[in-house]
C-alpha positions, 0 to 999 in steps of 0.5 A: 640383298644380304643377310646378317650372316652374309654381312658378318662374313664380308666384314669379318665380324660376328653376326651379333656385332652386325646387329649391334651396328644396325641397332646403333643406326650406323648400318642401314637395314630393313626388317623383313619377317624376323630377320634384317636384310641389308643392301650391298650399297648400305654396306659400302656406305657403312665402310666409307663413313666408318673409315673401316678397312677389312682384313684382306684375303690373300690375292694375286697381283692386280696390275697387268704391267710389271715393273722392269725390276721384279721384286718380292717382299716377305715379312713385309710388316707396315712396308717400311723396307718396301717404301725405302726400296721403292724410293731407291728404284725397286718396287716390290709386286708381292707382299707376304705378311700374316699379322692382321693389322699389317695386312690391313695397312698393306691393303690400305696403301698398296691394294694392287700388289699381290698379298699372301699370308703364311709363307709355310703354306706357299710353294715357290710355284704358287708365290710366282703365280700370285706375283704374276711372274711369267714362266721363264722370267727370272725374279730379280730381288727377294727381300725380307726381315724374318721375325727377329724375336728368335734371335734377339739378344733380349729373348731366350735365344733359342734360334731355329728351335723357336717357331719363328726361327723355323719360318726363317728357315722356310724363307731361306728355302724359298730363296733357294727354290726361286733363285732370285738374282739378289736376296736381301735378309734384314735382322737384329744384331743378335743373329750374329751370335745366335747359338745353334748346332752346326758342323761343316761335315753334317747337315742340319738334320744330322746335327740335330740327330747327333745331338751336336751342341749349339755353338755361337754363330751357328744359326748364321753359319747354317744360313750362309752354307745354305745360300752358298750351296745354292750358288750365292756369294754373300756380304753382310754388315751391321749398319746403324741407320743414322749413317744413311740419313735416318734420324734414329740410332738403329742397328740392323744386320743387312745381308745381300746375297748375289747369285754368282761369284761377285759379292755385292759391296757394302752399303754406301754411307751418306752421313757420319756422327760428327761430319767425319769423312766430309759427310753431313752430320747425323740427322736429329730428332728435331729435323724429323719432327720439323717435317711434320705438317703444321696443324697435324693432330697427334695421337699417343698413349699417356704416362700414368700419373704416378710416373708423370710426376717424375718426368715433370722434374726432368729437362730435355735429354735427361733420365732418371739419374738426373732426378734428385737423389732422394727421389731416384729410389722412389721413382725407380722402385725395385729397378733401382737395384738392377745392374746396367746403366738403365738409361731408358728409364724416365728418358726424355729425348734430345732435340739435337741428337738422333732418336734412340731405337723406336720400340713397339711401345713408347711408354714402357718403363725401361725404354721410355721415349718421352718428348723432349719438352712435352709431358707425353710419349712420342706420338704415332705421327712422330714415330712415322716421321722418325722412321721416314714414312710418308705422312699420307701412309695409313697405319691401320689398327688401334694406337698400340697396333700402330706403334707396334707396326711403325716401331718394328719397321725398317727405317725408310732411309736404310731401305733406300740405301739397300736399293741403291747398292743393288742397282749400282751392282746391277750396273757394274758401279763400285761403291765408294766407301770412305777408308776407315768408316765404321758402320756401327759401334761394334767390331767384326760384324762384316761377313769376312771378319765375323766368319774368321772370328767365329771359326777361330772360336770353334776350331783354333786350328783354322787358318785364314787361308783355309776360309772359303770367303777369302 
């Protein structure tokens, strides 16, 4: 039999919360003397009936047989990248995540893989032990999307000075220490221009001590140097997920490092915007929403009534600019006088275009994601469909936590493209990328042209032939 204190520790809640659950009749208990006594079976029944998942503790892998390809996942989130990798033939055996609700999501869907928390508290040796990797067995792939806020163009752009940037550095250190054959780093576009002190002649510590001024692209230059010094050749590009079948405009930097001299090819596109290069057209929001099983119950937050009255004036594909002129200022308030296109305000999506980038909350005024014809934001279920999550994939936490986890995820289609590219490289198969294909709307975002541009901006005397990447 268990005491209230023991049950509280097991459920990871307070003793008072346990007593409240007992008084409501949701947890069967017996009063003995002046304290409640609860059976383990009663706790199991409560968890089952309440559909509650407890935040899991860190634990080693529970499988005995390892897959042919050994892959470790870091900053795993809701496992969007991992699902895509598995679809492409690479199934991670370890997840690393500190967010409580993401950890619950991982445990609910992949209870047998290893799970660890703060990467700063795990040495390379301990990580391999938790993953069950035998001594002498090389890790094939490490993947991870370190927190992107430190490099986001929407933030303060402090780069590695931000604590989240320091976690990025720790991730690079673990890659260097574990020495996987391939390392995949996914991040936001802001990584390409994030400023940080850099010099070819000085180490990171020496740059900081000498007061070297931050330079554009310095953060990525530092990452490249660390990987190259460890024997990796690196390729990267800014990819629009729509070019790989995702029904969503979402641009992310994907870097693939190979422990050797043979750089990995860029990802092979499967779609193009208007059917160019003989490829299918981009998938649309309609194609995603049509995948949702009929009769599915939708869960969503609501727009405030004071904003909803303006949404009712708009049709599919419209935004605040399509409101009557005499209504626009009233609808926008002080935001009316802001610069920029402001197309995210009062935005109704279009069925016949890909979704805009999913954000962590679909009803924030500057990034509205309103259903094309219904007077509500996109639902959690629609978020899952757009990102490509399996419909039986459980996302834990409140509705806002679910939006956040799904919105932060890597589209499954992009993860699948990454896995296929790595496996092709393993098998000596070259990519067949159409000549002139643009992976995103920006220029100079691939590893070669980006470094030429950045180094020329740092020191115009650099000549192209001096670049180590050529």
